[in-house]
PAROTI-831442 format. One record per residue (C-alpha): residue number from 1; residue in three letters; x, y, z. Coordinates in nm, 2 decimals, decimal comma, always signed. Example, Ala and Ser with C-alpha at 12.3 -4.5 7.8 and 13.67 -1.06 7.14 Angstrom:
2
(1 "ALA" (+1,23 -0,45 +0,78))
(2 "SER" (+1,37 -0,11 +0,71))
//
This chain:
166
(1 "MET" (+1,34 -0,30 +2,21))
(2 "ILE" (+1,07 -0,18 +1,96))
(3 "ILE" (+0,78 +0,04 +2,15))
(4 "ILE" (+0,49 +0,09 +1,93))
(5 "THR" (+0,33 +0,39 +2,05))
(6 "LYS" (+0,19 +0,53 +1,74))
(7 "THR" (-0,12 +0,42 +1,44))
(8 "GLN" (+0,13 +0,47 +1,19))
(9 "GLU" (+0,39 +0,23 +1,36))
(10 "LEU" (+0,13 -0,03 +1,40))
(11 "ILE" (+0,02 +0,02 +1,08))
(12 "ASP" (+0,37 -0,02 +0,88))
(13 "PHE" (+0,45 -0,35 +1,12))
(14 "CYS" (+0,08 -0,50 +1,06))
(15 "LYS" (+0,16 -0,47 +0,69))
(16 "LYS" (+0,52 -0,65 +0,74))
(17 "CYS" (+0,32 -0,90 +0,91))
(18 "SER" (+0,07 -0,96 +0,70))
(19 "ALA" (+0,35 -1,09 +0,46))
(20 "TYR" (+0,40 -1,41 +0,65))
(21 "GLU" (+0,24 -1,74 +0,68))
(22 "TYR" (+0,21 -1,68 +1,10))
(23 "VAL" (+0,27 -1,41 +1,34))
(24 "THR" (+0,28 -1,50 +1,73))
(25 "LEU" (+0,09 -1,31 +1,99))
(26 "ASP" (+0,03 -1,24 +2,36))
(27 "THR" (-0,09 -1,02 +2,62))
(28 "GLU" (-0,05 -0,83 +2,91))
(29 "PHE" (-0,33 -0,71 +3,15))
(30 "LEU" (-0,49 -0,59 +3,47))
(31 "ARG" (-0,79 -0,78 +3,64))
(32 "GLU" (-0,81 -0,75 +4,01))
(33 "ARG" (-1,00 -0,48 +4,08))
(34 "THR" (-1,23 -0,47 +3,75))
(35 "TYR" (-1,46 -0,74 +3,60))
(36 "TYR" (-1,33 -0,70 +3,24))
(37 "SER" (-0,95 -0,73 +3,19))
(38 "LYS" (-0,78 -0,42 +3,12))
(39 "LEU" (-0,54 -0,46 +2,83))
(40 "CYS" (-0,20 -0,29 +2,87))
(41 "LEU" (+0,03 -0,42 +2,63))
(42 "VAL" (+0,04 -0,64 +2,32))
(43 "GLN" (+0,35 -0,84 +2,18))
(44 "MET" (+0,35 -0,94 +1,86))
(45 "ALA" (+0,61 -1,10 +1,60))
(46 "HIS" (+0,66 -1,29 +1,31))
(47 "PRO" (+0,92 -1,52 +1,17))
(48 "GLY" (+1,25 -1,43 +1,13))
(49 "ASN" (+1,52 -1,30 +1,44))
(50 "THR" (+1,60 -0,97 +1,37))
(51 "GLU" (+1,59 -0,69 +1,56))
(52 "ASP" (+1,22 -0,52 +1,44))
(53 "SER" (+1,09 -0,89 +1,38))
(54 "ALA" (+0,93 -0,84 +1,77))
(55 "VAL" (+0,72 -0,54 +1,87))
(56 "LEU" (+0,57 -0,43 +2,23))
(57 "ILE" (+0,28 -0,24 +2,13))
(58 "ASP" (+0,13 -0,02 +2,40))
(59 "PRO" (-0,26 -0,01 +2,40))
(60 "LEU" (-0,23 +0,25 +2,69))
(61 "SER" (-0,03 +0,53 +2,43))
(62 "PRO" (-0,31 +0,78 +2,35))
(63 "ASP" (-0,19 +0,83 +1,98))
(64 "LEU" (-0,25 +0,43 +1,90))
(65 "SER" (-0,56 +0,26 +1,77))
(66 "LEU" (-0,58 -0,11 +1,76))
(67 "ASP" (-0,77 -0,10 +1,48))
(68 "PRO" (-0,47 -0,22 +1,19))
(69 "LEU" (-0,39 -0,53 +1,43))
(70 "TYR" (-0,78 -0,57 +1,42))
(71 "GLU" (-0,80 -0,58 +1,04))
(72 "LEU" (-0,46 -0,80 +1,05))
(73 "PHE" (-0,70 -1,05 +1,26))
(74 "LYS" (-0,97 -1,06 +1,02))
(75 "ASP" (-0,71 -1,19 +0,76))
(76 "PRO" (-0,70 -1,52 +0,66))
(77 "ASN" (-0,39 -1,60 +0,48))
(78 "VAL" (-0,18 -1,51 +0,86))
(79 "VAL" (-0,22 -1,73 +1,14))
(80 "LYS" (-0,26 -1,62 +1,50))
(81 "VAL" (-0,04 -1,82 +1,74))
(82 "PHE" (-0,13 -1,77 +2,11))
(83 "HIS" (-0,05 -1,96 +2,39))
(84 "ALA" (-0,36 -2,03 +2,64))
(85 "ALA" (-0,57 -1,84 +2,41))
(86 "ARG" (-0,83 -1,77 +2,65))
(87 "GLN" (-0,78 -1,46 +2,80))
(88 "ASP" (-0,62 -1,34 +2,52))
(89 "LEU" (-0,94 -1,39 +2,26))
(90 "GLU" (-1,16 -1,27 +2,55))
(91 "ILE" (-0,98 -0,93 +2,58))
(92 "PHE" (-0,98 -0,90 +2,19))
(93 "PHE" (-1,37 -1,00 +2,19))
(94 "ILE" (-1,48 -0,77 +2,43))
(95 "ASP" (-1,30 -0,48 +2,35))
(96 "LYS" (-1,40 -0,52 +1,93))
(97 "LYS" (-1,61 -0,83 +1,98))
(98 "ILE" (-1,38 -0,96 +1,71))
(99 "ILE" (-1,19 -1,29 +1,74))
(100 "PRO" (-0,86 -1,34 +1,54))
(101 "PHE" (-0,86 -1,60 +1,27))
(102 "PRO" (-0,70 -1,81 +1,20))
(103 "PHE" (-0,55 -1,94 +1,51))
(104 "PHE" (-0,38 -2,14 +1,68))
(105 "ASP" (-0,27 -2,21 +2,06))
(106 "THR" (+0,02 -2,42 +2,13))
(107 "GLN" (-0,08 -2,49 +2,48))
(108 "VAL" (-0,37 -2,74 +2,29))
(109 "ALA" (-0,12 -2,85 +2,06))
(110 "ALA" (+0,15 -2,95 +2,31))
(111 "MET" (-0,18 -3,14 +2,53))
(112 "VAL" (-0,23 -3,37 +2,20))
(113 "CYS" (+0,15 -3,41 +2,17))
(114 "GLY" (+0,19 -3,52 +2,51))
(115 "PHE" (+0,30 -3,28 +2,73))
(116 "GLY" (+0,02 -3,31 +2,97))
(117 "GLU" (-0,31 -3,06 +3,02))
(118 "GLN" (-0,29 -2,70 +3,05))
(119 "VAL" (+0,08 -2,74 +3,00))
(120 "GLY" (+0,28 -2,38 +3,10))
(121 "TYR" (+0,47 -2,17 +2,85))
(122 "GLU" (+0,78 -2,17 +3,04))
(123 "LYS" (+0,78 -2,59 +3,03))
(124 "LEU" (+0,73 -2,54 +2,64))
(125 "VAL" (+1,01 -2,33 +2,66))
(126 "ARG" (+1,26 -2,53 +2,81))
(127 "SER" (+1,15 -2,92 +2,63))
(128 "ILE" (+1,17 -2,75 +2,28))
(129 "CYS" (+1,41 -2,45 +2,32))
(130 "ASN" (+1,64 -2,55 +2,52))
(131 "GLU" (+1,60 -2,22 +2,74))
(132 "GLY" (+1,48 -2,07 +3,07))
(133 "LEU" (+1,30 -1,76 +3,13))
(134 "ASP" (+1,26 -1,54 +3,37))
(135 "LYS" (+0,86 -1,51 +3,48))
(136 "SER" (+0,92 -1,27 +3,80))
(137 "SER" (+0,77 -0,98 +3,61))
(138 "ARG" (+0,45 -1,23 +3,54))
(139 "PHE" (+0,26 -1,05 +3,84))
(140 "THR" (+0,37 -0,67 +3,76))
(141 "ASP" (+0,18 -0,34 +3,77))
(142 "TRP" (+0,15 -0,39 +3,35))
(143 "SER" (-0,05 +0,00 +3,37))
(144 "ALA" (+0,22 +0,17 +3,49))
(145 "ARG" (+0,47 +0,36 +3,27))
(146 "PRO" (+0,71 +0,35 +3,16))
(147 "LEU" (+0,80 -0,05 +3,16))
(148 "SER" (+1,09 -0,14 +3,31))
(149 "ASN" (+1,31 -0,30 +3,11))
(150 "LYS" (+1,24 -0,66 +3,30))
(151 "GLN" (+0,91 -0,64 +3,24))
(152 "MET" (+0,99 -0,54 +2,84))
(153 "HIS" (+1,24 -0,86 +2,86))
(154 "TYR" (+0,95 -1,05 +3,01))
(155 "ALA" (+0,69 -0,94 +2,77))
(156 "ILE" (+0,88 -0,98 +2,48))
(157 "GLY" (+1,00 -1,36 +2,53))
(158 "ASP" (+0,63 -1,44 +2,53))
(159 "VAL" (+0,63 -1,41 +2,18))
(160 "THR" (+0,98 -1,49 +2,06))
(161 "TYR" (+1,04 -1,81 +2,15))
(162 "LEU" (+0,64 -1,88 +2,04))
(163 "ARG" (+0,78 -1,88 +1,70))
(164 "GLU" (+1,01 -2,16 +1,74))
(165 "ILE" (+0,77 -2,33 +1,97))
(166 "TYR" (+0,49 -2,29 +1,65))
//
């Protein structure tokens, strides 16, 4: 599993992503004791099933600037795909006053397709991908480093299945 901790690594990955029609994204954050969410992890994937097609981006790394990601967010040729995008968009807007464009929310699309209101990601993964998800790491401390293998596996699943759902 690839964990991006340096700006140059993020530049390289975003450059690869810019060649695709879409990328999938998710975030993990802390919000229990703060007014605004603290961004702790960004998960991102582009089409394909190679080992380097999905990454974890560590915004807590002192050697990483998220500016290359924010530049990709401005690319009108790459659709940014989220599930239940509101909190993800809020984090990026608060941090850099940017909203990824264009973006696609699979939760909204699922509602239009008859899955019901506010359908969860896990239900879509089961229904569309015929896979189950271990959601036990959902409410862990995402600011603690190093991340456990269980946390990383959970996090990367939030963008890898999203490719098939999209």
